[in-house]
C-alpha positions in Angstrom: -20.7 -23.7 -24.6 -19.2 -22.3 -21.6 -17.9 -19.2 -23.3 -21.9 -18.2 -24.1 -22.6 -18.9 -20.8 -20.2 -16.5 -19.4 -21.3 -13.4 -21.7 -24.5 -13.8 -20.8 -23.2 -13.2 -16.7 -20.9 -11.0 -17.2 -22.3 -8.7 -20.5 -25.8 -8.2 -19.7 -25.3 -5.1 -18.1 -24.9 -0.7 -19.0 -21.9 0.7 -20.5 -20.6 -2.8 -21.7 -24.3 -4.6 -22.5 -24.5 -6.0 -18.7 -28.2 -4.5 -18.3 -29.2 -6.0 -15.4 -32.7 -7.2 -15.0 -34.4 -3.8 -13.2 -36.0 -5.3 -10.5 -33.8 -8.5 -9.5 -33.0 -7.1 -6.1 -36.3 -5.8 -5.1 -40.8 -7.2 -5.0 -43.2 -5.4 -6.5 -44.5 -4.7 -2.5 -40.9 -3.1 -2.3 -41.0 -0.5 -4.6 -43.4 2.0 -5.1 -43.0 2.7 -9.1 -43.1 6.8 -8.1 -41.0 6.8 -5.6 -38.5 5.4 -8.5 -39.6 8.2 -10.9 -38.7 10.7 -8.5 -35.2 9.7 -7.9 -34.9 10.0 -11.3 -36.2 12.5 -12.2 -34.0 14.3 -9.2 -30.7 12.7 -10.1 -31.3 14.1 -13.5 -31.9 17.6 -12.3 -28.4 16.8 -10.7 -26.5 15.4 -13.5 -27.7 18.3 -15.8 -26.5 21.1 -13.7 -23.5 19.3 -13.2 -23.1 19.1 -17.3 -23.7 22.2 -18.0 -22.3 23.8 -15.3 -18.8 21.3 -15.9 -18.8 21.6 -20.0 -19.5 26.0 -19.8 -16.8 26.2 -16.6 -14.0 24.3 -18.8 -15.1 25.5 -22.4 -14.1 28.9 -20.3 -11.3 27.5 -19.5 -10.6 26.4 -23.2 -10.6 22.9 -22.7 -13.1 20.3 -24.0 -16.8 20.8 -22.2 -16.8 17.3 -22.5 -14.4 17.3 -19.6 -16.2 19.3 -17.4 -19.4 17.1 -17.7 -16.6 13.9 -16.4 -15.4 16.6 -13.8 -19.2 17.8 -12.9 -20.0 14.0 -12.6 -17.3 13.8 -9.8 -18.7 16.6 -8.0 -22.1 15.2 -7.6 -21.0 11.5 -7.5 -19.2 9.3 -4.7 -16.4 11.5 -4.1 -18.6 14.5 -2.7 -21.8 15.3 -2.4 -23.3 11.2 -2.9 -26.0 13.3 -5.2 -25.8 10.6 -8.2 -24.6 7.0 -6.6 -24.5 4.0 -7.6 -24.1 0.3 -5.6 -21.2 -1.0 -7.9 -19.8 1.6 -5.7 -20.6 -0.5 -2.5 -22.7 1.9 -1.8 -26.3 1.9 0.2 -29.4 3.9 -0.1 -27.8 5.2 3.6 -25.5 7.1 1.7 -27.0 8.8 -1.1 -29.0 12.6 -0.7 -31.5 11.4 -3.4 -32.9 8.7 -0.9 -32.7 10.9 1.7 -34.4 13.8 -0.3 -37.5 11.6 -0.8 -37.6 10.6 2.3 -37.7 14.1 3.7 -40.5 15.3 1.0 -41.8 12.7 -0.9 -43.3 10.8 2.2 -40.6 7.7 0.7 -40.8 4.9 3.6 -37.3 3.9 5.2 -37.7 -0.4 4.6 -38.3 0.7 1.0 -34.7 2.9 0.3 -33.3 0.6 -0.8 -35.1 -1.5 -3.1 -36.0 2.2 -4.8 -32.0 3.4 -4.4 -31.5 0.0 -6.5 -33.7 0.1 -8.9 -33.7 4.0 -9.2 -29.6 3.1 -10.0 -30.7 1.0 -12.8 -33.1 3.5 -14.8 -30.2 5.6 -14.5 -27.6 2.9 -15.6 -30.3 2.2 -18.6 -30.3 6.1 -19.8 -27.2 5.9 -19.7 -26.2 4.1 -22.0 -28.9 5.2 -23.9 -27.4 8.3 -24.2 -23.7 6.1 -25.5 -26.0 4.2 -28.1 -27.4 8.3 -29.3 -23.4 9.4 -29.1 -22.0 6.9 -31.3 -25.3 6.6 -34.0 -24.7 10.7 -34.4 -20.4 9.6 -34.7 -21.6 7.2 -37.4 -24.2 9.7 -39.2 -21.0 12.0 -39.3 -18.5 9.6 -40.4 -18.1 8.8 -43.8 -17.9 5.1 -44.9 -15.5 6.2 -47.7 -13.0 7.9 -45.9 -12.9 4.9 -43.2 -12.5 2.4 -45.7 -9.2 4.5 -46.8 -7.7 4.0 -43.5 -9.0 1.1 -43.0 -5.3 -0.7 -43.0 -3.9 2.3 -41.1 -6.8 1.9 -38.2 -6.3 -1.7 -37.7 -2.5 -1.5 -37.5 -2.9 1.3 -35.1 -5.4 -1.2 -32.9 -3.2 -4.2 -32.9 -0.4 -2.4 -32.2 -2.2 -0.3 -29.1 -3.8 -3.2 -27.8 -0.6 -5.5 -28.0 2.2 -3.1 -26.5 0.2 -2.2 -23.5 -1.1 -6.2 -23.1 2.1 -7.5 -23.4 3.8 -4.8 -21.6 1.5 -4.4 -18.7 1.0 -8.0 -18.3 5.3 -9.1 -18.5 6.0 -6.1 -16.4 2.7 -7.2 -13.3 5.0 -10.3 -13.5 8.4 -9.8 -13.6 8.4 -6.0 -10.9 5.4 -6.5 -8.8 5.8 -10.9 -9.1 1.6 -11.2 -9.4 0.2 -14.0 -10.3 -0.4 -15.0 -13.9 -4.1 -14.6 -13.8 -4.4 -11.3 -12.4 -1.3 -10.0 -13.9 -3.0 -10.8 -17.6 -6.2 -9.1 -15.9 -4.0 -5.8 -15.4 -2.4 -6.2 -19.1 -6.1 -6.7 -20.6 -6.8 -3.5 -18.8 -4.8 -1.6 -20.4 -6.0 -2.5 -24.1 -9.6 -0.6 -24.5 -10.0 3.3 -26.1 -13.1 4.4 -25.1 -14.5 5.4 -28.6 -17.1 7.5 -26.5 -15.3 10.2 -25.3 -12.6 10.1 -27.8 -14.4 10.9 -30.8 -16.7 13.3 -28.8 -13.8 15.4 -28.3 -12.8 15.3 -32.0 -16.0 16.3 -33.1 -15.7 19.4 -30.2 -12.4 20.1 -31.5 -13.6 19.9 -35.9 -11.1 17.2 -36.5 -13.5 14.4 -36.4 -13.6 14.1 -40.4 -9.9 14.6 -40.8 -7.4 11.7 -41.1 -6.5 11.6 -38.4 -10.0 11.8 -37.0 -10.8 8.8 -39.3 -8.0 6.5 -38.6 -9.0 6.9 -34.4 -12.5 6.5 -34.9 -11.7 3.2 -37.3 -8.9 2.2 -34.6 -10.9 2.1 -31.6 -13.7 0.8 -33.0 -11.9 -2.2 -33.7 -10.6 -1.7 -30.5 -13.8 -2.1 -29.0 -14.2 -5.7 -30.7 -10.9 -6.7 -29.6 -11.3 -5.6 -26.2 -14.5 -7.8 -25.9 -12.7 -10.6 -26.9 -10.0 -10.1 -24.8 -12.6 -9.3 -21.7 -13.9 -12.7 -22.5 -11.4 -15.2 -22.4 -9.4 -13.5 -20.0 -12.6 -14.1 -17.9 -13.4 -17.6 -18.5 -9.6 -18.1 -17.9 -10.2 -16.6 -14.6 -13.6 -18.1 -13.5 -12.2 -21.7 -15.4 -8.8 -21.4 -15.2 -9.0 -22.1 -18.8 -9.3 -20.5 -22.6 -12.5 -20.8 -24.3 -11.5 -21.0 -27.4 -14.0 -21.9 -29.3 -15.9 -19.0 -28.1 -13.1 -16.5 -28.4 -13.6 -17.4 -32.4 -17.1 -16.9 -32.2 -16.7 -13.6 -31.4 -14.1 -12.6 -34.0 -16.2 -13.8 -36.9 -19.8 -12.6 -35.4 -18.1 -8.8 -35.1 -16.6 -9.1 -38.4 -19.3 -10.2 -40.2 -21.7 -7.6 -38.3 -19.6 -4.7 -38.8 -18.7 -5.7 -42.9 -22.6 -6.7 -43.8 -23.8 -3.4 -42.2 -21.5 -1.3 -44.5 -22.2 -3.8 -47.9 -25.7 -3.0 -46.7 -25.8 0.7 -46.7 -27.1 1.2 -49.5 -30.1 -0.6 -48.9 -30.5 0.9 -46.1 -29.9 4.5 -47.7 -32.7 4.3 -50.4 -35.3 2.6 -48.6 -34.6 5.5 -45.8 -35.1 8.0 -48.1 -38.0 6.4 -49.7 -39.8 5.8 -47.0 -38.9 9.6 -45.6 -39.9 10.6 -48.6 -43.4 9.2 -48.1 -43.7 10.4 -44.4 -45.9 13.1 -44.2 -45.8 14.0 -40.4 -44.0 14.7 -38.0 -40.5 12.7 -37.0 -40.5 11.2 -40.6 -36.7 11.4 -40.6 -35.3 10.9 -37.2 -38.1 8.5 -36.2 -37.1 5.7 -38.7 -33.5 6.4 -38.5 -33.4 6.2 -34.5 -35.4 3.0 -35.4 -32.3 1.5 -37.0 -29.9 2.5 -34.8 -31.7 0.9 -31.7 -32.7 -2.3 -33.9 -28.9 -2.9 -34.6 -27.6 -1.7 -30.9 -30.2 -4.9 -30.3 -28.2 -7.1 -32.6 -25.0 -6.3 -31.4 -26.1 -7.0 -28.1 -27.5 -10.1 -29.6 -24.7 -11.9 -30.9 -22.8 -10.5 -27.9 -20.9 -7.9 -28.9 -21.6 -3.9 -27.7 -25.2 -2.5 -28.0 -22.5 0.9 -29.0 -21.1 -0.8 -32.1 -24.3 -1.3 -33.4 -25.1 2.4 -33.2 -22.3 3.0 -35.1 -22.8 0.9 -37.7 -26.3 2.7 -38.1 -25.1 5.6 -38.5 -22.6 4.5 -40.6 -24.8 3.0 -43.0 -27.6 5.8 -43.1 -24.2 7.8 -44.6 -23.9 10.4 -47.2 -27.4 11.8 -46.5 -26.5 15.4 -47.0 -27.3 15.6 -50.6 -31.5 15.3 -49.5 -34.1 16.7 -47.9 -34.5 13.6 -45.7 -30.9 13.4 -44.3 -30.5 16.9 -43.7 -33.8 17.1 -41.6 -32.4 13.6 -40.0 -29.1 15.5 -38.7 -30.8 18.9 -37.8 -32.8 16.5 -35.2 -30.7 14.2 -33.9 -28.8 17.1 -32.3 -30.9 17.8 -29.7 -31.8 14.3 -28.6 -28.2 14.1 -28.8 -27.4 17.4 -26.2 -30.4 16.0 -23.8 -28.9 12.2 -24.0 -25.3 12.0 -23.8 -24.3 14.1 -21.1 -26.1 11.3 -18.7 -23.7 9.0 -19.9 -20.7 11.3 -19.5 -21.8 12.6 -16.3 -22.3 8.8 -14.6 -19.2 8.3 -15.5 -17.9 10.0 -14.1 -20.1 10.0 -11.0 -18.8 6.5 -10.0 -15.1 7.5 -10.3 -13.7 7.8 -6.7 -11.2 9.7 -6.1 -10.9 7.6 -2.6 -8.1 5.7 -3.8 -5.7 8.5 -3.9 -5.9 8.6 -0.6 -2.4 7.2 0.5 -3.0 6.9 4.0 -5.0 3.5 3.5 -2.2 1.0 3.3 -3.8 -1.1 0.5 -4.3 2.2 -1.6 0.1 2.7 -1.3 0.6 -0.6 -3.2 -2.2 -0.1 -5.4 -0.7 3.9 -6.5 2.9 2.1 -7.2 1.6 -0.3 -9.0 -1.0 2.6 -10.7 1.9 4.6 -11.5 3.1 1.7 -13.3 0.0 0.8 -15.2 -0.4 4.8 -16.3 3.0 5.0 -17.8 2.7 1.4 -20.2 -1.0 2.9 -20.9 -0.3 6.2 -22.3 2.9 4.9 -23.5 1.6 2.0 -24.9 -1.8 4.3 -27.4 1.3 7.0 -28.1 3.5 4.8 -29.8 0.7 2.7 -31.7 0.0 5.8 -33.6 4.0 6.1 -34.9 2.3 3.0 -36.7 0.8 5.1 -39.2 2.8 4.4 -42.8 2.4 5.9 -46.3 0.0 8.9 -45.4 2.3 12.7 -45.3 1.4 15.4 -43.0 -0.5 12.8 -41.0 0.1 14.3 -37.1 1.1 10.7 -35.7 1.1 12.0 -32.3 -2.7 13.2 -31.8 -3.1 9.3 -33.5 -1.7 7.9 -30.3 -3.1 10.2 -27.9 -6.7 9.9 -29.2 -6.0 6.1 -27.9 -5.1 7.0 -24.5 -8.6 7.3 -23.0 -10.1 3.8 -21.0 -13.2 5.6 -20.4 -16.2 3.4 -19.7 -14.6 0.6 -21.1 -11.6 0.5 -18.4 -14.8 0.2 -16.3 -15.6 -2.6 -17.3 -12.4 -4.3 -16.9 -12.1 -3.2 -13.8 -15.5 -4.2 -12.5 -15.6 -7.7 -14.2 -11.7 -8.4 -12.7 -13.1 -7.4 -9.2 -16.6 -10.0 -9.3 -14.2 -12.5 -10.8 -12.1 -12.5 -7.7 -9.0 -12.4 -10.0 -7.8 -8.9 -8.5 -6.3 -8.0 -4.9 -7.7 -4.8 -3.4 -4.6 -3.1 -4.6 -4.9 -4.0 -7.9 -8.3 -3.3 -8.5 -7.6 0.3 -6.7 -5.0 0.5 -9.4 -6.7 -0.2 -12.7 -9.2 2.2 -11.0 -6.8 5.1 -11.6 -5.4 3.8 -14.8 -8.5 4.3 -16.0 -9.1 7.6 -14.2 -6.2 9.5 -15.2 -6.3 8.1 -18.5 -9.9 9.6 -19.0 -9.4 12.7 -17.6 -5.7 13.5 -19.0 -7.0 12.9 -23.0 -8.8 15.8 -23.8 -7.3 18.2 -22.8 -4.0 16.9 -24.7 -5.6 16.3 -27.7 -6.7 19.6 -27.9 -3.1 20.2 -27.1 -1.0 18.5 -30.1 -3.7 19.2 -32.6 -3.5 22.9 -31.5 -6.0 25.7 -31.5 -5.1 26.8 -35.1 -5.7 23.6 -36.4 -9.0 23.4 -35.6 -9.9 26.7 -36.6 -8.7 26.2 -40.0 -10.6 22.7 -40.3 -13.3 24.9 -39.5 -13.1 27.5 -41.8 -11.8 24.7 -44.3 -15.4 22.9 -43.6 -17.3 25.8 -43.9 
């Protein structure tokens, strides 16, 4: 079916399962593995310095450290120092400071620079994807299936409203106000539907609000948003490519996503018992964390194999290993997963920042002026549409509906996927492409501090004391 061919083409790369073959742009004679390793090592040095410096600085300012990691990525990325850059931003090896250092100090041959740059970038993309997989697995472990099910209807309603409002308003506005043709207008509207579960969940964990009613509603709605986002992206990109919607493929995605998540939750008891049984039998180091990561990676693979997102599989794996804190093996797992997360998760957030091109803010470039005007409209719709969905929560007392809405605002890596697929399909004009990227930038950087504000520092401290 045409839809499955589309998915294979567009969903096999990092940040949304789009993994390109590592050696697609290079032959064995062009790339020296030692140079690739050296480039990755230097890039990781820059990433970790940016992560720690940015996180500490923003924590000192009273903001979530994840925002500092994003800003740190901007500093070392395409917008400033060019230490960690990627080909998808339009850069080549001549712009990479890391490649220049390799040429000057490690003996990298100039004729192998471009191929080395390409492969090094792919390795960093894979590490970034691994980071978000571990993040979602950890979030799944910290979540409670029963709590999620209790707010399941609320999350579903929030997700549907949060997808429908921005999509309809964005598409209609692009066509009626800016006279954009149907396909690019629909693409712009679709880009407004996404929610970055990675960024939101990290902030909620940092301010101790993950296991509150609001946190669980946001988390559940963000998961549903991810599923709906995959379906919308597949349908819209198919429309841009062929001029018609593959209905069969859309139905397949809906069914496979539902069966996967529900099936994983229903099998949770079996996974729990099996995990504890083997964990107690193992006597060597890693008796808890290795089996757990094996389950997480395998379920991430299943998610990718059935054309969903790897991060959904990781989150489901965390959920099925629920309620383990009553066992010695479970407590050991929770203790050991944190340092692993501390090492790999910052790679994801800093990498998102490195791809942020602040050049789109330059009004001196003619295409940027038109894009800035369109971006203002998209940003307003993006924020208002998601904030409004928080007020669709019903039947719950003492719920912070504004916080629920704000928690759904950041587009992050999911929005970047929409922009990149739209640009690659040729459906977006330069101005509209700039506008979507700017919308992603603003919503991603605005949401973390706003979440802290709408929840309130006092509330966060109170939750901490209660949970202790």
